N, C-alpha and C positions, 0 to 999 in steps of 0.2 A: 676568190682567194683559194677555195678548195681546189678549183681546176688548176690554178697556178702551182699549188703544192703537189698535185698529182703529176703535172708535167715535170716538175723538178725531180720527183722520185723516179719517173720514167727515164729522164736523162741520165741520172746517176746509176740506174740499173735496178733490177728487182730485189737485189740483196742489200740495198742501202738501208732499208728499215731495220735490218738485223746487224748492221755494222757496229752499233753501239754495244751489243752483247759481247762482241770480240774485243772492243776497246775496254769494256769493263773488266773482262778477264785479265787483259794485259795490265790494267791499272792495279788490280788486286795483287798481281805478282810483283809489281814495282813497289807497292806499299809494304809488302812483306820483306822485300830487300832493304827497305828503309827502316825496318823494325817499328812499324806503326803500332804493333800490339803493345809494346812496352811504353812507347813515348806518347801514345794518344789514348788507346783503349783503357789501359790500367790507370792513367792519370785522371781521366774523366769518368771512369767506372761505366764503360759502354760495352756492348756486345760486339763480337767480331762481325765484319761485313760478309754478306753472302756473295756468291759469284755474280749475281745480277741485281745488286742492291740499288744502284743508281740508274738502272735501265728501266725505262717506262714501257708498260705494255698493258693492254686491256685485260689480259688474263693473269696479271700479277697484282697482289695487294699492295697498296701504297699508303704512305702517311706523309703528306707534303710538309707538315711542320717539323716532324722528326728528321726527315731526309734533308730539308734545307739547313737545319741546325748542324747536322753531321757534315754536310757539304762545307759550311763556313768554317767549322772547326778544322777539318782536314786541309782545306785550302790555306788557312792562316798558318797551320803547322808546316805545310810544304813551302810556303813563301819564306818563312823563317829558316827552314832547312836549306833553301836555295841561296841564302846569304843576304836576304833583305829583311830589315826590321819591319814587322807588321803586328799590330796590336790584335790580340785575340778577341773576336766579337762575342758579345753576350747574347743571351736568349731574347732579351727585350729591346735590342737595338733596332734601328730603322733598317728594314731589309734592302731598301733602295740604296742607301748609303753604303751598306756592307757590300752589295753586289758591284757597285761602281768602283769601290776601292780595290776589290779583287781583280776586276777587269783592267784597271789602270796598271796594276802590278804585272798582269799578263802581257799588256802592251809593252811595258818596260822590258820584259824578257824577249820581246820580238814576236810574240804570238799574234796570230791573225784573229781579229774579233769582227766578224761580219754578220752578227746577229744582235737583236735587241736585248738589253739587260733583263727584260721581263721573262725571258726564256729560262733564266736560272732560278727564279723565285719559286718554281714548282718543286725544286729539290731533286728532280730526276729528269732523265732524257738524254738525247744525243749531245747537247751542248754542255751539260753538266759533266758528262764523261770526258768530253774533249778538254774542258778547262782543267780538270783534275789530272788527266793524263799528261797534259803539257807541263803543268807545274811539277809533276813527279819526275819528268825527264830533266827539268832544270835542277831539281834536288839531287838526282843521280849524277849529273854533271858536276855539281858542286862537291860531291863526295868522291869524284874521280872514279866512278864506276864504269866498267867496260864489259860488254858481253863477250863471252868466250865461246869457242866452238864446243859443241857437246862431245863428250867422250863416251862412246858406246862400249858396253862390256863385251869382251870377246867370248863367243860361245864355242864350245868344243863340238866339233863335227861328229855326229853319231855314225858309227860304222853301218854302212848300208849292207843289208843282207841281200846278196845276189841269189836269185832263184836259179838253181841249177837245171830245173826241169819245170816246164809249164804245167805239167801234170800235177804238181804239188798244190795248185790252187784248188781249194775245195769247191765242190759243186754248189754248196749252199751260198758261198760268197759270190760265185758267178751268177746264181739266180737272183740274189739281192741287187747286184749292180745292174743286171739286165732289166729288172723290174723298175728300179729307181730312175734310170735314164735310158729309156728305149730309143734306139736309133733306127728311124724309119728307112734310112738309106741303106742300112746294112742288114735288114731283116732277112733278105734272101741268102746272105752269106753266113749267118749265124746258124750253127747246127742245132738240132733238136736236143734239148737237155734230157728229156724223158728217154729218148733213144740212147743217149750217152749213159744214163743211169742203168738202163737195162743191160747194155753191153758190159758195163763195169761189173754189174752184179753177176752176169753170166761168167765173166772171166774169173771173178773171185770164187764162184762156185766150182769152176773147173779146177782152180788152184787148190781149193780146200778138199776137193774130192780125190785128187791125185797129187799130194804134196811131195811124194818121194820120187816121182817119175821126172825125167828130163824131157822138156819140150823141144821138139825139133821142127823146123819149118820146111815144108815141102814146096813153097811158092817160089816162082822164078823171080830173080832180082829185077828184071825189066818190068814184069807185071806189077811188082811191088812199087817201083818208082812211079809207074803210071797211076796206080791207085792213090799214092801219096799226092801227086800233082792234082788229081781230081778232087780229093777231099780237103786239100790245103786251105782254100778260101773258107770252108766251113769250120775250120779249127781256130779261127781268129777270135780272140777274147779281148774285149774292150775294158780297160781299167780306168776308172774315173779318177781324175786329178783332184787333189785336195786343195780347195781354194784358201784354206787357212794356213797353208804352208808359207813361212816367212820368205822363202826364196822367190816365190811368185810375187810377193809384195815388193821385194827389192827390185825385181825386173820392172815392175810397173813404175816404181819410183824413178828408175833410170830413164824409162820412156817418157815419163812426164817431165823430167828434168830437161831432156833433149827438146821436147816440144816447147817448154818455157823459154829455153835459150833461143830457139828459132823465132818464136813470137816476139821475144824481147828485141831482137835485132830489127824486126820490121817496125815495132812500136816505138823504138827509140828515135828513129828519124822523124816520125810524126810528132812525138813529144818535143823534140828539139825545135821543130818548126812552130809548134804551138807556143813554146816558151818565148821564141823570138817575137811572135805576133803579140803575145801578152805583154812583153816588155815594151814594144812600141806603143801599144795601147795605153799602158801605164804612163809612159812619157807624155803622150798626148793629153791624157787626163790631168797630169800634174801641171803642164803648161797652161791648160785651159783653166784649172783651178787658180793658178797665180793671176791670170788675166782677170778672172771674175772677182778675185779679192781686191785687185787694184781698182777695178771699176766701182766696186761697192764699198770702198773704204769710207767715203764721206757719209754714205747711208748708215754705216756701222757707227760712226761717231755721233750722228744724229740720234741713233737708237740708244746709245749709251747715255747721252745727255737727257733723253726722254726718260730713261730708266732712273737716273738720279733725281729728276724732278718728281717722278712718281713716288720714289721712296720718301722725299721730303714731304710731299702732300699726304702720304700715308702717316708719317709721324705727326703732322699737324692734326690730321683727322683723329688719330689716337688720343692726342692731348685734348682736343675738343670733346671727343666722346667721353673722356674721363670726367671733364667738368660737367657735362650734361648728366652723366650718371649720378654725380654727387648732388646736383640740384634736383634731380628727380627723386632722390632719396629724401631730401629736405622737404620737398613738396608733399611727398607721401606722409611724412610725419605731421606736417601742418594740417593736411586734410584729415588725418585721423583725429587730431585734437579738435578741429572744427566740428567733426561729427559728434564727438563727445559733448561739446558745448550745446550743439543743436538738440541733442537728446535731453540734456538737463533742462533747457528752456522749454521743450515740449512737455516734460513732466511737470514743471512749475506752472505753465499755462493751463494745463489740464486740471491741476489741483485748484487754481484760482477760478476758473470758470465752472467748477463743480458746485451745485446748490445744496448738497447733502449736509454740510456743516451748518448752514443757516437754518435748515429745517429742524435739525437737531436742537439748535439754540432756541428756536421758537417753542418747540415742544417742552424743552426744559423750563422756559419762562412760564408757560401755561401751567405746568405742573407745580412750579414754585408759587404762583399766585393762588392756586387751589390750596396748597399747604398753608399759605399765609392766612387765607380766609378761615380755614379750620382752626388755625392757631388763635386768630382774633376771637372766634366763637368760644374757644376754650378759655381764653383770657377773660372774656366777659362773664362766663359762668363762674369762674373762680372769683372775680371781683364781686359779683352779686352774692356769692356765698360768704365771702369775707364781710361784705356790708351787712348782711343779715346777722352774721355772728357778732359784729360790733354793736349793731342796734340792740340785739338781745342782751348783750352784756351791759350795754348802757342802761337799758330799762331795768335790769336787775339791780344795778348799782343805785339807780334813782329810787327804786322801791325800798331798797335797804336804807337809803338815806331818809326817806320819809318815815320809815318805821322807827327809827332812832330818834326823830325829832317830835313825837307826840307828847303833850303836857300831862303832868301828874294829876291836877284836879279833874281833869276830864276823865281820868281813869278812875278817881274815887267816886264820882257821881254815879257811876254805873254800879 
């Protein structure tokens, strides 16, 4: 796939990777013409787009979520501006559905969509710029906007100062120009500037020494002309042309315009031939597509019937899965109750099999018997004590009775 993409870029040219930057700049101009600052940015409280906001590059920061949301907002606004009703997508909508709706509107406008919808989910790139630029053109058409020829401001021509004498060029300027752009081909014909300085200084000294005298030449005119012809090549001064001059740029523009016209004439014939070939190929593809559709019509019907059966089976499965879920919940509740009953039975069984209460009862019985024996002993002691007390009281009473029953004569005999 990487090799195929590289071949595609090579076929389109080395500048194809940077074409989206040009498209993005054109798109930004079109959005400004449509007043997107007031109708979109102020309404949604967003920042203004940069020149290369939707252009993707490894050297530029990117935020796919923000860029995709901005893309959907601008695309929906452009579709509405082009005269077609389109609901504005929200931030949490399905991105696949949103992209498919935008591409369907683009096809309705007659736009060519020869790329997968997933290319737009990144929120930036060549295809995003293409879609927005195409929608912006439709919005401009709806508003009956037309591009006009630019009106260039008229510039007043500056008066050119004509040099009356070449001697007015200062030696310092000549030195700078000769040092900045030396001409190897004319080194032999350029005179020595140091000698020119010395000669000038000598002439100035002579003029300053005798300012009041009138100079007269004693040289013959023929010899003077010969000397002038001899030193004429050495008096040549090269003046550098300024490349920032707008006149040079205008001349270059005219040259490029002529070159474009000549190239356009040659390329137009090739493009016409290419258009004819593409038209024929499209006709062949259309006829072949119709033939394939006719041949596969019964298979399509079978596929549709299979899809309907599959949907019915899915509904039955969903209903059955709902009943299974309810029964699974009831089973879980019954299992939980059963676990509780088992736990209670285990607790009761452990308490019944435990012998600790019996041992406690036996110990209590033994202790109770001991206490009963002690109580019997105490009862016996108390009964014995009472018996002795009764016997003693009885003996006392008997004695008292005998004492009262003694006869009187017996008493007198003593």
